[in-house]
C-alpha positions, 0 to 999 in steps of 0.5 A: 833504699839505696840511691844509686852510685852517680859516676862523674867520670863516665858521664864526662867521658862519654861526653867527650867521646859522643861529641868528638871534641879534642881533649885534653889530657894532663899526666902525673909526671906532667905530660900533657896529651892532646887528642880525641878518646875512642875508647875507656872502661874503669881502668883506661882511656883511648886516645888518638893523638898524632894519628896514632891510638895510645891506652893510658890508665886513669891511675896516671892521669890528672886532669881532662879538659877540653883542648884549648883552640 
């Protein structure tokens, strides 16, 4: 019997989306974006930052964490 696969990434992103809390995304280039996650799918995340929505491909993200207050 196969175990269902657990997708930690989707759970983490969904919870931050549901809570509406500010998140900090560090890209592989070293650039940091602070904002709220608005949508995500298998390949990309949409973050609202600076009054606009930005599409970021997941392969370009190094880390995601709650933003420091």
